[in-house]
Backbone as a printed PyTorch tensor [residue, N CA C, xyz], in Angstrom:
tensor([[[ -2.7920,   6.2590, -29.5760],
         [ -1.4160,   5.9510, -29.2280],
         [ -0.6680,   7.2170, -28.8230]],

        [[ -0.8520,   8.2750, -29.6380],
         [ -0.1780,   9.5270, -29.3460],
         [ -0.6850,  10.1080, -28.0250]],

        [[ -1.9900,   9.9850, -27.7760],
         [ -2.5840,  10.4660, -26.5320],
         [ -1.9730,   9.7530, -25.3310]],

        [[ -1.7670,   8.4360, -25.4540],
         [ -1.1850,   7.6640, -24.3490],
         [  0.2630,   8.0920, -24.1100]],

        [[  1.0080,   8.3840, -25.1830],
         [  2.3810,   8.8410, -25.0260],
         [  2.4220,  10.1800, -24.2940]],

        [[  1.4750,  11.0650, -24.6290],
         [  1.4190,  12.3560, -23.9540],
         [  1.1210,  12.1760, -22.4720]],

        [[  0.2040,  11.2630, -22.1480],
         [ -0.1310,  11.0230, -20.7510],
         [  1.0510,  10.4120, -20.0150]],

        [[  1.7850,   9.5050, -20.6790],
         [  2.9720,   8.9180, -20.0560],
         [  4.0190,   9.9960, -19.8020]],

        [[  4.1950,  10.9220, -20.7610],
         [  5.1440,  12.0010, -20.5780],
         [  4.7030,  12.9030, -19.4350]],

        [[  3.3840,  13.1610, -19.3370],
         [  2.8770,  13.9760, -18.2430],
         [  3.1310,  13.2910, -16.9100]],

        [[  2.9190,  11.9780, -16.8740],
         [  3.1730,  11.2210, -15.6430],
         [  4.6330,  11.2880, -15.2560]],

        [[  5.5220,  11.1970, -16.2590],
         [  6.9500,  11.2780, -15.9840],
         [  7.3240,  12.6840, -15.5470]],

        [[  6.6760,  13.6930, -16.1310],
         [  6.9430,  15.0710, -15.7300],
         [  6.5130,  15.2760, -14.2880]],

        [[  5.3340,  14.7710, -13.9320],
         [  4.8690,  14.9090, -12.5550],
         [  5.8200,  14.1970, -11.6100]],

        [[  6.3290,  13.0520, -12.0430],
         [  7.2410,  12.3000, -11.2050],
         [  8.5470,  13.0700, -11.0320]],

        [[  9.0240,  13.7240, -12.1020],
         [ 10.2870,  14.4300, -12.0110],
         [ 10.1690,  15.6920, -11.1660]],

        [[  8.9570,  16.1970, -10.9440],
         [  8.7690,  17.3690, -10.1110],
         [  9.0720,  17.0480,  -8.6480]],

        [[  8.8240,  15.8460,  -8.2220],
         [  9.1110,  15.4290,  -6.8590],
         [ 10.0650,  14.2450,  -6.9390]],

        [[ 11.3630,  14.4850,  -6.7850],
         [ 12.3340,  13.4030,  -6.9700],
         [ 12.2330,  12.2940,  -5.9270]],

        [[ 11.5670,  12.5550,  -4.7990],
         [ 11.4210,  11.5300,  -3.7600],
         [ 10.2150,  10.6410,  -3.9800]],

        [[  9.4140,  10.9350,  -5.0020],
         [  8.1940,  10.1670,  -5.2350],
         [  8.5030,   8.9180,  -6.0520]],

        [[  7.9580,   7.8030,  -5.5920],
         [  8.1210,   6.5310,  -6.2820],
         [  6.7510,   6.1480,  -6.8160]],

        [[  6.6090,   6.1260,  -8.1390],
         [  5.3180,   5.8070,  -8.7420],
         [  5.5130,   5.4420, -10.2010]],

        [[  4.5960,   4.6710, -10.7070],
         [  4.5350,   4.3890, -12.1330],
         [  3.6390,   5.4320, -12.7710]],

        [[  3.8570,   5.7290, -14.0570],
         [  2.9280,   6.6560, -14.7130],
         [  1.5550,   6.0170, -14.8230]],

        [[  0.5110,   6.8430, -14.7330],
         [ -0.8380,   6.3220, -14.8720],
         [ -1.0450,   5.8370, -16.2920]],

        [[ -1.8820,   4.8230, -16.4340],
         [ -2.0610,   4.1870, -17.7360],
         [ -3.0240,   4.9180, -18.6580]],

        [[ -3.6290,   5.9980, -18.2180],
         [ -4.5020,   6.7880, -19.0720],
         [ -5.9060,   6.2350, -19.2300]],

        [[ -6.2880,   5.2420, -18.4530],
         [ -7.6170,   4.6500, -18.5610],
         [ -8.6750,   5.4560, -17.8180]],

        [[ -8.2700,   6.3570, -16.9440],
         [ -9.2260,   7.1100, -16.1500],
         [ -9.6260,   8.3820, -16.8800]],

        [[-10.8860,   8.8030, -16.7130],
         [-11.3230,  10.0460, -17.3600],
         [-10.6500,  11.2550, -16.7060]],

        [[-10.4630,  12.3200, -17.4770],
         [ -9.8490,  13.5360, -16.9480],
         [-10.7390,  14.1840, -15.8850]],

        [[-12.0430,  14.1890, -16.1220],
         [-12.9950,  14.7560, -15.1670],
         [-13.7680,  13.6020, -14.5480]],

        [[-13.7150,  13.5070, -13.2340],
         [-14.3260,  12.3870, -12.5160],
         [-15.8040,  12.6580, -12.2960]],

        [[-16.6300,  11.7060, -12.6950],
         [-18.0620,  11.7710, -12.4410],
         [-18.4080,  11.0430, -11.1560]],

        [[-19.6900,  10.8880, -10.8470],
         [-20.0930,  10.2380,  -9.6040],
         [-19.9330,   8.7180,  -9.6340]],

        [[-19.8050,   8.1250, -10.8320],
         [-19.6900,   6.6710, -10.9120],
         [-18.2810,   6.2200, -10.5170]],

        [[-18.2100,   5.0010,  -9.9980],
         [-16.9160,   4.4490,  -9.5800],
         [-16.1780,   3.8990, -10.8000]],

        [[-14.8670,   4.1400, -10.8350],
         [-14.0310,   3.5840, -11.8930],
         [-13.1140,   2.5100, -11.2900]],

        [[-12.2390,   1.9600, -12.1010],
         [-11.3560,   0.8800, -11.6350],
         [-10.5210,   1.3030, -10.4300]],

        [[ -9.9810,   2.5070, -10.4800],
         [ -9.1580,   2.9830,  -9.3640],
         [ -9.9900,   3.0750,  -8.0880]],

        [[-11.2240,   3.5530,  -8.2040],
         [-12.0970,   3.6610,  -7.0290],
         [-12.3710,   2.2850,  -6.4160]],

        [[-12.6620,   1.3050,  -7.2810],
         [-12.9410,  -0.0460,  -6.7790],
         [-11.7100,  -0.6450,  -6.0960]],

        [[-10.5340,  -0.4740,  -6.7030],
         [ -9.3160,  -1.0120,  -6.0970],
         [ -8.9910,  -0.2930,  -4.7900]],

        [[ -9.1630,   1.0100,  -4.7750],
         [ -8.8880,   1.7810,  -3.5700],
         [ -9.8350,   1.3730,  -2.4410]],

        [[-11.1050,   1.1670,  -2.7680],
         [-12.0780,   0.7220,  -1.7760],
         [-11.7110,  -0.6740,  -1.2630]],

        [[-11.3260,  -1.5590,  -2.1830],
         [-10.9260,  -2.9100,  -1.7830],
         [ -9.7100,  -2.9040,  -0.8800]],

        [[ -8.7170,  -2.0680,  -1.2050],
         [ -7.5080,  -1.9970,  -0.3890],
         [ -7.8210,  -1.4190,   0.9940]],

        [[ -8.6430,  -0.3960,   1.0510],
         [ -9.0390,   0.1720,   2.3480],
         [ -9.7720,  -0.8590,   3.1990]],

        [[-10.6540,  -1.6130,   2.5720],
         [-11.3890,  -2.6570,   3.2870],
         [-10.4440,  -3.7360,   3.7840]],

        [[ -9.5040,  -4.1400,   2.9320],
         [ -8.5120,  -5.1530,   3.3270],
         [ -7.7100,  -4.6900,   4.5400]],

        [[ -7.2970,  -3.4410,   4.5320],
         [ -6.5240,  -2.9050,   5.6590],
         [ -7.3460,  -2.9490,   6.9420]],

        [[ -8.6040,  -2.5750,   6.8450],
         [ -9.4860,  -2.5920,   8.0130],
         [ -9.6550,  -4.0220,   8.5320]],

        [[ -9.8660,  -4.9630,   7.6100],
         [-10.0750,  -6.3600,   8.0060],
         [ -8.8250,  -6.9310,   8.6630]],

        [[ -7.6380,  -6.6390,   8.0970],
         [ -6.4110,  -7.1800,   8.7050],
         [ -6.1910,  -6.6020,  10.0960]],

        [[ -6.5130,  -5.3300,  10.2850],
         [ -6.3890,  -4.7470,  11.6250],
         [ -7.2990,  -5.4730,  12.6150]],

        [[ -8.5250,  -5.7180,  12.2020],
         [ -9.4820,  -6.4090,  13.0750],
         [ -9.0760,  -7.8600,  13.3170]],

        [[ -8.6130,  -8.5380,  12.2590],
         [ -8.1890,  -9.9340,  12.4130],
         [ -6.9570, -10.0610,  13.2990]],

        [[ -6.0600,  -9.0880,  13.2590],
         [ -4.8920,  -9.1170,  14.1540],
         [ -5.3320,  -9.1990,  15.6050]],

        [[ -6.3280,  -8.4120,  15.9550],
         [ -6.8410,  -8.4320,  17.3320],
         [ -7.4910,  -9.7780,  17.6260]],

        [[ -8.3000, -10.2680,  16.6790],
         [ -8.9910, -11.5440,  16.9000],
         [ -7.9970, -12.6890,  17.0680]],

        [[ -6.9510, -12.7200,  16.2410],
         [ -5.9420, -13.7860,  16.3440],
         [ -5.2310, -13.7030,  17.6900]],

        [[ -4.8620, -12.5050,  18.0700],
         [ -4.1250, -12.3160,  19.3250],
         [ -4.9510, -12.7220,  20.5300]],

        [[ -6.2760, -12.5510,  20.4530],
         [ -7.1270, -12.7920,  21.6150],
         [ -7.9010, -14.1060,  21.5560]],

        [[ -7.6920, -14.9000,  20.5030],
         [ -8.4100, -16.1780,  20.3880],
         [ -7.9230, -17.1370,  21.4780]],

        [[ -8.8620, -17.6760,  22.2350],
         [ -8.4740, -18.5600,  23.3410],
         [ -8.5010, -20.0310,  22.9490]],

        [[ -9.1550, -20.3620,  21.8650],
         [ -9.2700, -21.7430,  21.4060],
         [ -8.2300, -21.9750,  20.3040]],

        [[ -7.4760, -23.0920,  20.4060],
         [ -6.3780, -23.3480,  19.4650],
         [ -6.8340, -23.4140,  18.0120]],

        [[ -7.9160, -24.1380,  17.7480],
         [ -8.3710, -24.2790,  16.3600],
         [ -8.8810, -22.9470,  15.8100]],

        [[ -9.5720, -22.1840,  16.6560],
         [-10.0310, -20.8520,  16.2520],
         [ -8.8360, -19.9600,  15.9310]],

        [[ -7.8200, -20.0140,  16.7700],
         [ -6.6060, -19.2380,  16.5350],
         [ -5.9720, -19.6120,  15.2020]],

        [[ -5.8740, -20.9020,  14.9310],
         [ -5.2780, -21.3830,  13.6800],
         [ -6.0880, -20.9290,  12.4700]],

        [[ -7.3930, -21.0570,  12.5570],
         [ -8.2530, -20.6510,  11.4380],
         [ -8.1780, -19.1450,  11.1890]],

        [[ -8.2410, -18.3690,  12.2600],
         [ -8.1670, -16.9150,  12.1080],
         [ -6.8080, -16.4830,  11.5570]],

        [[ -5.7610, -17.1610,  11.9810],
         [ -4.4210, -16.8440,  11.4870],
         [ -4.3150, -17.1160,   9.9840]],

        [[ -4.9140, -18.2040,   9.5370],
         [ -4.9200, -18.5180,   8.1030],
         [ -5.7020, -17.4530,   7.3210]],

        [[ -6.8410, -17.0570,   7.8510],
         [ -7.6430, -16.0070,   7.2040],
         [ -6.8610, -14.6910,   7.1780]],

        [[ -6.1590, -14.3810,   8.2690],
         [ -5.3460, -13.1730,   8.3300],
         [ -4.2620, -13.1930,   7.2540]],

        [[ -3.5770, -14.3120,   7.1190],
         [ -2.5250, -14.4270,   6.1000],
         [ -3.0920, -14.2710,   4.6950]],

        [[ -4.2350, -14.8830,   4.4400],
         [ -4.8640, -14.7590,   3.1240],
         [ -5.3080, -13.3210,   2.8500]],

        [[ -5.7840, -12.6500,   3.8860],
         [ -6.2130, -11.2620,   3.7340],
         [ -5.0130, -10.3560,   3.4760]],

        [[ -3.9120, -10.6010,   4.1720],
         [ -2.6850,  -9.8440,   3.9020],
         [ -2.2400, -10.0430,   2.4500]],

        [[ -2.3360, -11.2610,   1.9580],
         [ -1.9540, -11.5390,   0.5710],
         [ -2.8710, -10.7860,  -0.3950]],

        [[ -4.1530, -10.7380,  -0.0990],
         [ -5.0910,  -9.9890,  -0.9380],
         [ -4.7460,  -8.5030,  -0.9390]],

        [[ -4.4030,  -7.9690,   0.2250],
         [ -3.9970,  -6.5600,   0.3180],
         [ -2.7740,  -6.3060,  -0.5540]],

        [[ -1.8320,  -7.2070,  -0.4920],
         [ -0.6090,  -7.0550,  -1.2840],
         [ -0.9180,  -7.0430,  -2.7760]],

        [[ -1.8070,  -7.9420,  -3.2070],
         [ -2.1670,  -8.0160,  -4.6250],
         [ -2.8950,  -6.7460,  -5.0770]],

        [[ -3.7850,  -6.2270,  -4.2380],
         [ -4.4770,  -4.9800,  -4.5700],
         [ -3.4900,  -3.8130,  -4.6430]],

        [[ -2.5840,  -3.7490,  -3.6780],
         [ -1.5630,  -2.6970,  -3.6780],
         [ -0.7220,  -2.7610,  -4.9530]],

        [[ -0.2470,  -3.9520,  -5.3040],
         [  0.5960,  -4.0970,  -6.4960],
         [ -0.1500,  -3.6740,  -7.7580]],

        [[ -1.4100,  -4.0410,  -7.8460],
         [ -2.2130,  -3.6610,  -9.0040],
         [ -2.3660,  -2.1420,  -9.0820]],

        [[ -2.6220,  -1.5170,  -7.9430],
         [ -2.7380,  -0.0580,  -7.9290],
         [ -1.4060,   0.6000,  -8.2730]],

        [[ -0.3150,   0.0810,  -7.7320],
         [  1.0080,   0.6550,  -7.9860],
         [  1.3860,   0.5080,  -9.4620]],

        [[  1.1050,  -0.6500, -10.0390],
         [  1.4220,  -0.8810, -11.4490],
         [  0.6760,   0.0860, -12.3610]],

        [[ -0.5230,   0.4800, -11.9710],
         [ -1.3220,   1.4000, -12.7800],
         [ -1.0450,   2.8680, -12.4640]],

        [[ -0.1220,   3.1180, -11.5510],
         [  0.2090,   4.4940, -11.1970],
         [ -0.7910,   5.1400, -10.2630]],

        [[ -1.6010,   4.3390,  -9.5890],
         [ -2.6440,   4.8650,  -8.7140],
         [ -2.2400,   4.8410,  -7.2490]],

        [[ -1.0350,   4.4100,  -6.9520],
         [ -0.5410,   4.3690,  -5.5710],
         [  0.8760,   4.9010,  -5.6180]],

        [[  1.1180,   5.9790,  -4.9120],
         [  2.4320,   6.6180,  -4.9360],
         [  3.0760,   6.4980,  -3.5640]],

        [[  4.3660,   6.3570,  -3.5680],
         [  5.1500,   6.2870,  -2.3430],
         [  6.1600,   7.4190,  -2.3610]],

        [[  6.6360,   7.7850,  -1.2090],
         [  7.6820,   8.7910,  -1.1490],
         [  8.9130,   8.1750,  -0.5040]],

        [[ 10.0280,   8.2980,  -1.2010],
         [ 11.2820,   7.7460,  -0.6970],
         [ 11.7210,   8.5540,   0.5280]],

        [[ 12.1810,   7.8530,   1.5320],
         [ 12.6660,   8.5280,   2.7340],
         [ 14.0820,   9.0330,   2.4920]],

        [[ 14.3760,  10.1670,   3.0790],
         [ 15.7330,  10.6950,   2.9980],
         [ 16.6420,   9.8020,   3.8330]],

        [[ 17.8740,   9.6420,   3.4030],
         [ 18.8190,   8.7480,   4.0830],
         [ 19.0010,   9.1480,   5.5420]],

        [[ 18.9970,  10.4420,   5.8270],
         [ 19.1580,  10.9080,   7.1990],
         [ 18.0310,  10.3900,   8.0880]],

        [[ 16.7900,  10.3910,   7.5710],
         [ 15.6520,   9.8980,   8.3530],
         [ 15.7370,   8.3860,   8.5490]],

        [[ 16.2050,   7.6760,   7.5440],
         [ 16.3800,   6.2200,   7.6610],
         [ 17.4200,   5.9310,   8.7350]],

        [[ 18.5410,   6.6380,   8.6950],
         [ 19.6040,   6.4380,   9.6900],
         [ 19.1130,   6.7800,  11.0910]],

        [[ 18.3160,   7.8380,  11.1870],
         [ 17.7770,   8.2610,  12.4780],
         [ 16.8460,   7.1800,  13.0530]],

        [[ 15.9810,   6.6260,  12.2220],
         [ 15.0750,   5.5680,  12.6560],
         [ 15.8350,   4.3230,  13.0680]],

        [[ 16.8440,   3.9760,  12.2870],
         [ 17.6620,   2.8030,  12.6100],
         [ 18.3390,   2.9890,  13.9690]],

        [[ 18.9090,   4.1640,  14.1790],
         [ 19.5870,   4.4480,  15.4380],
         [ 18.6210,   4.3740,  16.6180]],

        [[ 17.4310,   4.9380,  16.4340],
         [ 16.4310,   4.9400,  17.5030],
         [ 16.0660,   3.5150,  17.9010]],

        [[ 15.7900,   2.6660,  16.9220],
         [ 15.3770,   1.2990,  17.2450],
         [ 16.5490,   0.4210,  17.6610]],

        [[ 17.7370,   0.7470,  17.2280],
         [ 18.9190,   0.0210,  17.7020],
         [ 19.1240,   0.2700,  19.1830]],

        [[ 18.8700,   1.4890,  19.6120],
         [ 19.0160,   1.8190,  21.0360],
         [ 17.9960,   1.0700,  21.8870]],

        [[ 16.8320,   0.7760,  21.3260],
         [ 15.8230,   0.0240,  22.0700],
         [ 16.3150,  -1.3870,  22.4050]],

        [[ 17.1340,  -1.9610,  21.5390],
         [ 17.5650,  -3.3480,  21.7470],
         [ 18.3740,  -3.5020,  23.0350]],

        [[ 18.9690,  -2.4390,  23.5310],
         [ 19.7200,  -2.5230,  24.7960],
         [ 18.7830,  -2.6980,  25.9910]],

        [[ 17.4930,  -2.4320,  25.7780],
         [ 16.5190,  -2.5510,  26.8660],
         [ 15.9140,  -3.9470,  26.9780]],

        [[ 16.1980,  -4.8110,  25.9950],
         [ 15.6350,  -6.1670,  26.0230],
         [ 16.3080,  -6.9740,  27.1220]],

        [[ 15.5380,  -7.8160,  27.8000],
         [ 16.0910,  -8.5720,  28.9190],
         [ 17.0330,  -9.7100,  28.4840]],

        [[ 17.0480, -10.0690,  27.2240],
         [ 17.9020, -11.1840,  26.7900],
         [ 18.7790, -10.7780,  25.6450]]])
């Protein structure tokens, strides 16, 4: 119990070092020194990478399907694969194995302005 509290404090300390980082503290289930065998984080990371690759490929297949039923089936598979990716991401994030960095407000405003200007180019 005390060991887990120390790891949680370390995770919070690491988080406080970078105020723009969005992450949960790691749950302490991973070994300090990584061996050649795969652990839970490795399996989830591999699954998420595979899901991302599959959704990219399915996007192309859906867009280029010429048969209506094939298009419908591929679209359903794409949606299910996106849902699987989301579940893997959430599991990794909950365990502190996926970190995000908060964007600075200036960059958000800059992106918004850039894409707002694009809307003037639309024909309708």
